PALUM-132443 format. One record per residue: residue number from 1; residue in three letters; y, z, x of N, C-alpha, C in turn. Coordinates in Angstrom, 1 decimal. Each point is the difference from the previous one (the first is absolute). Example, Ala and Ser with C-alpha at 12.3 -4.5 7.8 and 13.67 -1.06 7.14 Angstrom:
BEGIN
+-----+-----+--------+--------+--------+--------+--------+--------+--------+--------+--------+
|   i |  aa |    n.v |    n.w |    n.u |   ca.v |   ca.w |   ca.u |    c.v |    c.w |    c.u |
+-----+-----+--------+--------+--------+--------+--------+--------+--------+--------+--------+
|   1 | Ala |   -5.7 |    7.8 |   13.2 |    1.2 |    0.0 |   -0.9 |    1.2 |    0.0 |    0.9 |
|   2 | Ser |    1.1 |   -0.7 |   -0.4 |    1.1 |    0.0 |    0.9 |    1.1 |    0.8 |   -0.8 |
+-----+-----+--------+--------+--------+--------+--------+--------+--------+--------+--------+
END
This chain:
BEGIN
+-----+-----+--------+--------+--------+--------+--------+--------+--------+--------+--------+
|   i |  aa |    n.v |    n.w |    n.u |   ca.v |   ca.w |   ca.u |    c.v |    c.w |    c.u |
+-----+-----+--------+--------+--------+--------+--------+--------+--------+--------+--------+
|   1 | Met |   -7.9 |  -19.3 |   29.3 |   -0.6 |    1.5 |    0.1 |    0.4 |    1.1 |   -1.4 |
|   2 | His |    1.2 |   -0.7 |    0.0 |    0.9 |    1.3 |   -1.0 |   -0.4 |   -0.3 |   -1.4 |
|   3 | Lys |   -0.2 |   -1.4 |   -0.4 |   -0.8 |    0.1 |   -1.4 |   -1.5 |    0.6 |   -0.1 |
|   4 | Leu |   -0.8 |   -0.1 |    0.8 |   -1.0 |    0.9 |   -0.2 |    0.1 |    0.9 |    0.6 |
|   5 | Leu |    0.6 |    0.7 |    0.0 |    0.0 |    1.5 |    0.1 |    0.7 |    0.5 |   -1.0 |
|   6 | Ile |    1.2 |   -1.1 |   -1.3 |    0.3 |    0.5 |   -1.0 |   -1.4 |   -0.2 |   -0.8 |
|   7 | Leu |   -0.4 |   -0.7 |   -0.2 |   -1.7 |   -0.2 |   -0.7 |   -0.8 |    1.0 |    0.3 |
|   8 | Leu |    0.0 |    0.5 |    1.3 |   -0.8 |    1.1 |    0.5 |    0.3 |    1.3 |   -0.8 |
|   9 | Phe |    1.4 |    0.2 |    0.4 |    0.4 |    1.2 |   -1.1 |    0.2 |    0.2 |   -1.4 |
|  10 | Ser |    0.1 |   -1.4 |   -0.6 |    0.0 |   -0.3 |   -1.8 |   -1.6 |    0.9 |    0.2 |
|  11 | Ala |   -0.8 |   -1.3 |    0.3 |   -1.6 |    1.0 |   -0.4 |   -0.6 |    1.0 |    0.4 |
|  12 | Phe |    0.7 |    0.9 |    1.4 |   -0.1 |    1.6 |   -0.5 |    0.8 |    0.6 |   -0.9 |
|  13 | Ser |    1.0 |   -0.6 |   -0.5 |    0.5 |    0.9 |   -0.9 |   -0.8 |    0.3 |   -1.1 |
|  14 | Ser |   -0.9 |   -1.1 |   -0.5 |   -0.9 |   -0.1 |   -0.9 |   -1.1 |    1.2 |    0.5 |
|  15 | Leu |   -0.2 |    0.6 |    1.0 |   -1.0 |    1.3 |    0.3 |    0.8 |    1.1 |   -0.4 |
|  16 | Leu |    1.4 |   -0.2 |    0.3 |    0.9 |    1.5 |   -0.2 |   -0.1 |    0.5 |   -1.3 |
|  17 | Ile |    0.4 |   -1.7 |   -1.0 |    0.1 |    0.7 |   -0.8 |   -1.3 |    0.0 |   -1.0 |
|  18 | Gly |   -1.3 |   -0.5 |    0.1 |   -1.0 |    0.6 |    0.0 |   -0.3 |    1.1 |    0.2 |
|  19 | Phe |    0.2 |    0.4 |    1.0 |   -0.4 |    2.0 |    0.3 |    0.3 |    0.7 |   -1.0 |
|  20 | Ile |    1.3 |   -0.7 |   -0.3 |    1.2 |    1.2 |   -0.9 |   -0.8 |   -0.4 |   -1.6 |
|  21 | Trp |    0.0 |   -1.3 |   -0.3 |   -0.2 |   -0.3 |   -1.5 |   -1.5 |    0.6 |   -0.1 |
|  22 | Tyr |   -0.7 |   -0.1 |    0.7 |   -1.9 |    0.2 |   -0.4 |    0.3 |    1.8 |    0.8 |
|  23 | Asp |    0.7 |    0.8 |    0.3 |   -0.3 |    1.8 |    0.3 |   -0.1 |    0.1 |   -1.4 |
|  24 | Pro |   -1.0 |    1.0 |    0.1 |   -0.3 |    0.7 |   -1.3 |    1.1 |    0.5 |   -0.6 |
|  25 | Lys |    1.0 |    0.5 |    0.2 |    1.5 |    0.6 |   -0.3 |    0.6 |   -1.1 |   -1.1 |
|  26 | Val |   -0.2 |   -1.5 |    0.9 |    0.5 |   -0.8 |   -0.9 |   -0.6 |   -0.8 |   -1.0 |
|  27 | Phe |   -0.9 |   -0.7 |    0.2 |   -0.9 |   -1.1 |   -0.7 |   -1.4 |    0.2 |    0.2 |
|  28 | Gly |   -0.2 |    0.9 |    1.4 |   -1.4 |   -0.3 |    0.2 |   -1.1 |    0.5 |   -0.8 |
|  29 | Asn |    0.2 |    1.7 |   -0.7 |   -1.3 |    0.0 |   -0.8 |    0.0 |   -1.1 |   -1.3 |
|  30 | Ile |    1.2 |   -0.1 |   -0.1 |   -0.4 |   -1.0 |   -1.6 |   -0.3 |   -1.2 |    0.7 |
|  31 | Trp |    0.2 |   -0.8 |    0.9 |   -0.7 |   -1.1 |    0.6 |   -1.5 |    0.2 |   -0.4 |
|  32 | Ile |   -0.6 |    1.1 |    0.8 |   -1.1 |    0.1 |    0.3 |   -0.8 |    0.5 |   -0.8 |
|  33 | Arg |    0.4 |    0.7 |   -1.2 |    0.0 |   -0.1 |   -1.6 |   -0.8 |   -1.1 |   -0.7 |
|  34 | Glu |    1.0 |   -0.8 |    0.0 |    0.3 |   -1.6 |   -0.4 |   -0.9 |   -1.0 |    0.6 |
|  35 | Ser |    0.2 |   -0.3 |    1.8 |   -0.9 |   -0.7 |    0.3 |   -1.7 |    0.5 |    0.2 |
|  36 | Gly |   -0.6 |    1.1 |   -0.3 |   -1.3 |    0.3 |   -0.2 |   -0.4 |   -0.1 |    1.4 |
|  37 | Val |    0.9 |    0.7 |    1.2 |   -0.3 |    0.0 |    1.3 |   -0.2 |    1.2 |    0.1 |
|  38 | Ser |   -1.2 |    0.4 |    0.6 |    0.3 |    1.9 |   -0.1 |    0.6 |    0.1 |    1.6 |
|  39 | Lys |   -0.2 |    1.1 |    0.1 |    1.4 |    0.8 |    1.3 |   -1.2 |    0.0 |    1.2 |
|  40 | Gln |   -1.4 |    0.1 |   -0.5 |   -1.1 |   -0.3 |    1.3 |    0.3 |   -1.5 |    0.4 |
|  41 | Lys |    0.0 |   -0.4 |   -1.5 |   -0.3 |   -1.9 |    1.5 |    1.2 |   -0.3 |    0.5 |
|  42 | Ile |    0.8 |    0.5 |   -0.4 |    1.4 |    0.1 |    0.9 |    0.1 |    0.4 |    1.0 |
|  43 | Lys |   -1.2 |    1.5 |    0.3 |    0.3 |    0.6 |    1.3 |   -1.4 |   -0.2 |    0.8 |
|  44 | Asn |   -0.6 |   -0.9 |   -0.8 |   -1.0 |   -0.6 |    1.0 |    0.1 |   -1.8 |    0.7 |
|  45 | Asp |    1.4 |   -0.3 |   -0.6 |    0.2 |   -1.4 |    0.6 |    0.4 |   -0.1 |    1.0 |
|  46 | Asn |    0.5 |   -1.0 |    0.7 |    0.4 |   -0.2 |    1.4 |    1.2 |   -0.9 |   -0.1 |
|  47 | Ile |    0.9 |    1.4 |    0.4 |    1.8 |    0.4 |   -0.9 |    0.5 |   -1.5 |    1.1 |
|  48 | Thr |   -0.5 |   -0.2 |    1.3 |    0.7 |   -0.6 |    0.8 |   -0.4 |   -1.3 |   -0.5 |
|  49 | Leu |   -0.7 |   -0.6 |   -0.2 |   -0.5 |   -0.9 |   -0.6 |    0.8 |   -0.8 |   -0.9 |
|  50 | Thr |   -0.1 |    1.1 |   -1.0 |    1.0 |    0.0 |   -1.3 |    1.6 |   -0.2 |    0.3 |
|  51 | Val |    0.4 |    0.7 |    1.0 |    1.4 |    0.1 |    0.1 |    0.4 |   -1.2 |    1.1 |
|  52 | Leu |   -0.9 |   -0.1 |    0.7 |    0.2 |   -1.7 |    0.9 |   -0.1 |   -1.3 |   -1.0 |
|  53 | Leu |   -1.2 |    0.0 |   -0.9 |    0.8 |   -1.2 |   -1.2 |    0.3 |   -0.2 |   -0.9 |
|  54 | Ser |    1.0 |    1.5 |   -0.2 |    0.6 |    0.5 |   -0.8 |    1.2 |   -0.8 |    0.5 |
|  55 | Phe |    0.7 |    0.3 |    1.0 |    1.0 |    0.0 |    1.1 |   -0.1 |   -1.8 |    0.1 |
|  56 | Ile |   -1.0 |   -0.9 |    0.4 |   -0.6 |   -1.5 |    0.0 |    0.9 |   -0.5 |   -1.2 |
|  57 | Tyr |   -1.0 |    0.2 |   -1.1 |    0.5 |   -0.3 |   -1.6 |    1.6 |    0.3 |   -0.2 |
|  58 | Ala |    0.3 |    0.8 |    0.1 |    1.5 |    0.0 |   -0.1 |    1.0 |   -0.2 |    1.4 |
|  59 | Leu |   -0.8 |   -0.6 |    0.6 |    0.7 |   -1.2 |    1.1 |    0.2 |   -1.0 |   -0.5 |
|  60 | Phe |   -1.1 |   -0.7 |   -0.9 |   -0.2 |   -1.2 |   -0.9 |    1.2 |   -0.1 |   -0.3 |
|  61 | Ile |    0.4 |    1.1 |   -1.3 |    1.0 |    0.1 |   -0.7 |    0.9 |    0.4 |    0.6 |
|  62 | Ser |    0.4 |    0.5 |    0.8 |    1.4 |   -0.7 |    0.8 |    0.2 |   -0.9 |    0.4 |
|  63 | Phe |   -0.9 |   -1.3 |    0.7 |    0.4 |   -1.0 |    0.4 |    0.0 |   -0.6 |   -1.3 |
|  64 | Ile |   -0.3 |   -0.2 |   -1.1 |    0.8 |   -0.7 |   -1.3 |    0.9 |    0.1 |   -0.8 |
|  65 | Leu |    0.5 |    1.7 |    0.1 |    0.9 |    0.4 |   -0.5 |    1.6 |   -0.5 |    0.7 |
|  66 | Gln |   -0.2 |   -0.4 |    1.6 |    1.3 |   -0.4 |    0.3 |    0.2 |   -0.8 |   -0.6 |
|  67 | Phe |   -0.8 |   -1.4 |   -0.2 |    0.4 |   -1.0 |   -1.1 |    0.5 |    0.1 |   -1.1 |
|  68 | Leu |   -0.6 |    1.0 |   -0.8 |    0.8 |    0.8 |   -1.7 |    1.2 |    0.7 |    0.1 |
|  69 | Val |    0.1 |    0.4 |    1.3 |    1.5 |    1.3 |    0.3 |    0.9 |   -0.7 |    0.0 |
|  70 | Ile |   -0.1 |   -1.2 |    1.0 |    1.3 |   -0.8 |    0.6 |    0.1 |   -1.2 |    0.0 |
|  71 | His |    1.0 |   -0.4 |   -0.5 |    0.5 |   -1.4 |   -0.5 |   -0.3 |   -0.7 |    1.3 |
|  72 | Gln |    0.9 |    0.3 |    1.0 |    0.2 |   -0.9 |    1.0 |   -1.4 |   -0.9 |    0.1 |
|  73 | Leu |   -1.0 |    1.0 |    0.1 |   -1.7 |   -0.8 |    0.3 |   -0.2 |   -0.9 |   -1.3 |
|  74 | Gly |    0.0 |   -0.1 |   -0.9 |   -0.1 |   -0.4 |   -1.1 |    1.0 |   -2.0 |    0.5 |
|  75 | Ala |    1.9 |    0.1 |    0.4 |    0.4 |   -1.1 |    0.2 |   -0.7 |   -0.3 |    1.0 |
|  76 | Asn |   -0.6 |    0.2 |    0.9 |   -0.1 |   -0.1 |    0.9 |   -1.5 |   -1.0 |    0.0 |
|  77 | Ser |   -1.2 |    0.2 |   -0.7 |   -0.6 |   -0.5 |   -0.8 |    0.2 |   -1.0 |   -0.5 |
|  78 | Ala |    0.9 |    0.2 |   -0.7 |    0.5 |   -1.0 |   -1.0 |    0.7 |   -1.5 |    0.7 |
|  79 | Thr |    0.9 |    0.3 |    1.5 |    0.0 |   -1.0 |    0.3 |   -0.6 |   -0.5 |    1.5 |
|  80 | Phe |   -1.0 |    0.7 |    0.4 |   -0.3 |   -0.1 |    1.3 |   -1.4 |   -1.3 |    0.1 |
|  81 | Gly |    0.3 |   -0.8 |    0.6 |   -0.9 |   -1.0 |   -0.1 |   -0.3 |   -1.2 |   -1.2 |
|  82 | Ile |    1.1 |   -0.1 |   -0.7 |    0.2 |   -1.1 |   -0.7 |    0.6 |   -1.3 |    0.5 |
|  83 | Lys |   -0.3 |   -1.2 |   -0.3 |    0.3 |   -0.8 |    0.2 |    1.0 |   -0.2 |   -0.6 |
|  84 | Gly |    0.9 |   -0.6 |    0.8 |    1.5 |   -0.4 |   -0.4 |    1.3 |    1.3 |   -0.4 |
|  85 | Ile |   -0.9 |    1.0 |    0.5 |    1.1 |    1.5 |   -0.2 |    0.3 |   -0.1 |    1.5 |
|  86 | Asp |    1.5 |    0.1 |   -0.5 |    0.9 |    0.1 |    1.3 |   -0.1 |    1.7 |    0.7 |
|  87 | Pro |   -0.6 |    0.2 |    1.1 |    0.3 |    1.2 |    0.2 |    0.7 |    1.0 |   -0.1 |
|  88 | Ser |    1.6 |   -0.7 |    0.0 |    0.8 |    1.1 |   -0.4 |    0.3 |    0.6 |   -1.1 |
|  89 | Val |   -0.7 |   -0.6 |   -1.2 |   -0.2 |    1.0 |   -0.9 |    0.0 |    1.3 |   -0.1 |
|  90 | Phe |   -1.1 |   -0.2 |    0.8 |   -0.7 |    1.8 |    0.0 |    1.2 |    0.6 |    1.0 |
|  91 | Lys |    0.4 |   -0.4 |    1.4 |    0.9 |    0.4 |    0.4 |    1.5 |    0.2 |   -0.5 |
|  92 | Asn |    0.1 |   -0.6 |   -1.1 |    1.2 |    0.2 |   -0.9 |    0.0 |    0.7 |   -1.0 |
|  93 | Tyr |   -1.4 |    0.5 |   -0.5 |    0.1 |    0.8 |   -0.8 |   -0.8 |    1.3 |    0.7 |
|  94 | Met |   -0.2 |    0.1 |    1.2 |    0.0 |    1.4 |    0.7 |    1.5 |    1.0 |    0.6 |
|  95 | Asn |    0.5 |   -1.3 |    0.3 |    2.1 |    0.6 |    0.2 |    0.3 |    0.1 |   -1.4 |
|  96 | Ala |   -0.6 |   -0.1 |   -1.0 |    1.2 |    0.2 |   -1.4 |   -1.1 |    1.2 |   -0.4 |
|  97 | Tyr |   -1.4 |    0.1 |    0.3 |   -0.5 |    0.8 |   -0.8 |   -0.9 |    1.0 |    1.0 |
|  98 | Gly |    0.2 |    0.0 |    1.2 |   -1.2 |    0.3 |    1.0 |   -0.4 |    1.7 |   -0.1 |
|  99 | Thr |    0.4 |    1.1 |   -0.4 |    0.1 |    1.4 |   -0.4 |    0.1 |    0.3 |   -1.3 |
| 100 | Thr |    0.6 |   -0.8 |   -0.8 |   -0.3 |    0.3 |   -2.0 |   -0.9 |    0.6 |   -0.3 |
| 101 | Tyr |    0.0 |    0.9 |   -0.4 |   -1.3 |    1.2 |   -0.4 |   -1.3 |    0.1 |    1.1 |
| 102 | Arg |    0.7 |    0.2 |    1.0 |   -0.9 |    0.4 |    0.8 |    0.1 |    1.8 |    0.5 |
| 103 | Thr |   -0.6 |    0.4 |   -1.5 |    0.7 |    1.8 |    0.2 |   -1.4 |    0.5 |   -0.3 |
| 104 | Phe |   -0.2 |    1.4 |    0.3 |   -1.3 |    0.6 |   -0.6 |   -0.1 |    0.3 |   -1.7 |
| 105 | Lys |    1.1 |    0.0 |   -0.8 |    0.6 |    0.1 |   -1.2 |   -1.1 |   -1.9 |   -0.3 |
| 106 | His |    0.4 |   -0.6 |    0.3 |    0.1 |   -1.4 |   -0.3 |   -1.9 |   -0.3 |   -0.1 |
| 107 | Gly |   -0.8 |    0.6 |    1.1 |   -1.0 |   -0.1 |    0.5 |   -0.8 |    0.7 |   -1.0 |
| 108 | Ala |    0.3 |    1.3 |   -0.5 |   -0.4 |    0.9 |   -0.5 |    0.0 |   -0.9 |   -1.6 |
| 109 | Leu |    0.4 |   -0.5 |   -0.1 |    0.5 |   -0.7 |   -1.8 |   -1.1 |   -0.9 |    0.1 |
| 110 | His |    0.0 |   -0.7 |    1.0 |   -1.2 |   -1.2 |   -0.1 |   -1.3 |    0.5 |    0.2 |
| 111 | Gly |    0.1 |    1.1 |    0.8 |   -1.4 |    0.8 |    0.5 |   -0.2 |    0.5 |   -1.9 |
| 112 | Phe |    0.7 |    0.5 |   -0.8 |   -0.4 |    1.2 |   -1.3 |   -0.1 |   -1.5 |   -0.5 |
| 113 | Ile |    0.6 |   -1.2 |   -0.1 |   -0.8 |   -0.7 |   -0.8 |   -1.4 |   -0.9 |    0.3 |
| 114 | Thr |   -0.2 |   -0.2 |    1.6 |   -1.2 |   -0.3 |    0.3 |   -1.1 |    1.8 |   -0.7 |
| 115 | Gly |    0.3 |    0.9 |    0.3 |   -0.9 |    0.6 |   -0.6 |   -0.2 |    0.4 |   -1.5 |
| 116 | Leu |    1.0 |   -0.4 |   -0.9 |   -0.2 |   -0.2 |   -1.2 |   -0.5 |   -0.7 |   -0.4 |
| 117 | Phe |    0.1 |   -1.3 |    0.3 |   -0.2 |   -1.2 |   -0.4 |   -1.4 |   -0.9 |    0.5 |
| 118 | Phe |   -0.5 |    0.4 |    1.2 |   -0.9 |   -0.2 |    0.5 |   -1.1 |    0.7 |    0.7 |
| 119 | Cys |    0.7 |    1.6 |    0.6 |   -1.2 |    1.1 |    0.2 |   -0.6 |    0.2 |   -1.5 |
| 120 | Leu |    0.6 |    1.0 |   -0.6 |   -0.2 |    0.5 |   -1.0 |   -1.1 |   -1.1 |   -0.8 |
| 121 | Pro |    0.3 |   -1.1 |   -0.6 |   -1.1 |   -0.7 |   -0.6 |   -1.1 |   -0.5 |    0.7 |
| 122 | Val |    0.2 |    0.2 |    1.4 |   -1.2 |    0.2 |    0.8 |   -0.8 |    0.7 |    0.2 |
| 123 | Ile |    0.7 |    1.2 |   -0.2 |   -0.9 |    1.7 |   -0.2 |   -0.8 |   -0.1 |   -1.9 |
| 124 | Gly |    1.1 |   -0.4 |   -0.2 |   -0.3 |    0.2 |   -1.9 |   -1.2 |   -1.0 |   -0.5 |
| 125 | Val |   -0.3 |   -1.0 |    0.5 |   -0.8 |   -1.0 |   -0.4 |   -1.3 |    0.5 |    0.9 |
| 126 | Ser |    0.1 |   -0.1 |    1.2 |   -1.4 |    1.1 |    0.4 |   -0.2 |    1.1 |   -0.2 |
| 127 | Ser |    0.9 |    1.2 |   -0.6 |   -0.5 |    0.8 |   -0.8 |   -0.6 |   -0.1 |   -1.0 |
| 128 | Leu |    0.2 |   -0.9 |   -1.2 |   -0.3 |   -0.4 |   -1.0 |   -1.9 |   -0.4 |   -0.1 |
| 129 | His |   -0.1 |   -0.6 |    1.2 |   -1.2 |   -0.8 |    0.3 |   -0.6 |    1.4 |    0.5 |
| 130 | Glu |    0.7 |    0.8 |    0.5 |   -1.4 |    1.1 |    0.5 |    0.5 |    1.4 |   -0.3 |
| 131 | Arg |    0.1 |   -0.4 |   -1.7 |    0.4 |    1.1 |   -1.1 |    0.4 |    1.4 |    0.6 |
| 132 | Lys |    1.2 |   -0.2 |    0.7 |    1.1 |    1.3 |    0.5 |    0.6 |    0.4 |   -1.0 |
| 133 | Ser |    0.6 |    1.0 |    0.1 |    0.9 |    0.3 |   -1.3 |    1.9 |   -0.3 |    0.5 |
| 134 | Trp |    0.9 |    0.0 |   -0.8 |    1.1 |   -0.2 |   -0.2 |    0.8 |    0.8 |    1.3 |
| 135 | Lys |   -0.6 |    1.3 |   -0.1 |    0.8 |    0.8 |    1.1 |   -0.4 |   -0.6 |    1.7 |
| 136 | Tyr |   -1.3 |   -0.3 |    0.2 |   -0.6 |   -0.4 |    0.9 |    1.0 |   -1.7 |    0.3 |
| 137 | Thr |    0.2 |   -0.7 |   -1.0 |    0.8 |   -1.6 |    0.5 |    1.6 |    0.7 |    0.2 |
| 138 | Ile |    0.2 |    1.2 |   -0.6 |    1.4 |    0.2 |    0.3 |    0.5 |    0.8 |    1.0 |
| 139 | Ile |   -1.1 |    0.4 |    0.5 |    0.4 |    0.9 |    1.3 |   -0.7 |   -1.1 |    1.0 |
| 140 | Ala |   -0.6 |   -0.6 |    0.1 |   -0.1 |   -1.1 |    1.3 |    1.0 |   -1.0 |   -0.2 |
| 141 | Gly |    0.0 |   -0.9 |   -0.8 |    1.1 |   -0.5 |   -0.6 |    1.7 |    0.5 |    0.4 |
| 142 | Gly |    0.0 |    1.2 |    0.0 |    1.0 |    0.4 |    0.4 |    0.3 |    0.2 |    1.2 |
| 143 | Tyr |   -0.6 |    0.5 |    0.7 |   -0.5 |   -0.1 |    1.8 |    1.2 |   -1.2 |    0.4 |
| 144 | Trp |   -1.1 |   -1.4 |   -0.9 |    0.5 |   -1.3 |    0.8 |    1.4 |   -0.2 |    0.0 |
| 145 | Ile |    0.3 |    0.4 |   -1.3 |    1.4 |   -0.1 |   -0.6 |    1.3 |    0.7 |    1.3 |
| 146 | Val |   -0.8 |    1.0 |   -0.1 |    1.0 |    0.8 |    1.1 |    0.0 |   -0.4 |    1.5 |
| 147 | Thr |   -1.3 |   -0.7 |    0.1 |   -0.6 |   -0.2 |    1.5 |    0.9 |   -1.4 |    0.3 |
| 148 | Cys |   -0.3 |   -1.0 |   -0.9 |    1.3 |   -1.3 |   -0.2 |    1.2 |    0.2 |    0.6 |
| 149 | Met |    0.3 |    0.9 |   -1.4 |    2.0 |    0.3 |    0.3 |   -0.2 |    0.4 |    1.6 |
| 150 | Ile |   -0.5 |    1.2 |    0.1 |    0.3 |    0.5 |    2.1 |    0.1 |   -1.1 |    0.5 |
| 151 | Met |   -1.8 |   -0.7 |    0.0 |    0.1 |   -1.1 |    1.0 |    1.1 |   -1.0 |   -0.1 |
| 152 | Gly |    0.2 |   -0.3 |   -1.6 |    1.1 |   -1.3 |    0.1 |    1.2 |    0.6 |    0.7 |
| 153 | Gly |    0.6 |    1.2 |   -0.3 |    1.3 |    0.5 |    0.7 |   -0.4 |   -0.2 |    1.3 |
| 154 | Ile |   -0.9 |   -0.1 |    0.6 |   -0.1 |    0.5 |    1.4 |    0.4 |   -1.4 |    0.5 |
| 155 | Ile |   -0.8 |   -0.5 |   -0.6 |   -0.4 |   -1.9 |    0.8 |    1.3 |   -0.4 |   -0.2 |
| 156 | Cys |    0.9 |    0.0 |   -1.3 |    1.2 |   -1.0 |   -0.1 |    1.2 |    0.8 |    0.8 |
| 157 | Gln |   -0.1 |    1.7 |    0.0 |    1.0 |    0.5 |    0.8 |   -0.2 |   -0.3 |    1.5 |
| 158 | Trp |   -0.8 |    0.2 |    0.6 |   -0.2 |   -0.4 |    1.5 |   -0.9 |   -1.2 |    0.6 |
| 159 | Met |   -0.5 |   -0.8 |   -0.5 |   -0.6 |   -1.1 |    0.4 |    0.9 |   -1.3 |    0.0 |
+-----+-----+--------+--------+--------+--------+--------+--------+--------+--------+--------+
END
């Protein structure tokens, strides 16, 4: 249950960051102009559905981020169920390195790397094909870099 709560909190953090990031006083007005979405269309959208689906997608991202920011999960998957591997290998690893690199700072670093080298290129490729501007790409990609940093920090520190 504890792990699920951390993943939910991590996903919720993406909504908080989005409310700040896309506020008109921050990047909201530039994003609206560069995305080609009108303020009227935004007002007419079903905000409840948009927020709910955004949260669900962020939960998917949180689930994957745990494997990218927590090294111990990688060690577990590297030894789990392999025929001939002594189960004490993982136990010995955890005894020696169990909480090493389990900090907000370390999770934020891996979140930053994930955002920069995964999310930004995905946004960038889509933006190219959708003929969006470089400003749009930087705003949308920057949001995911910051969001992955915060989500990764939360997951690594408290999970």
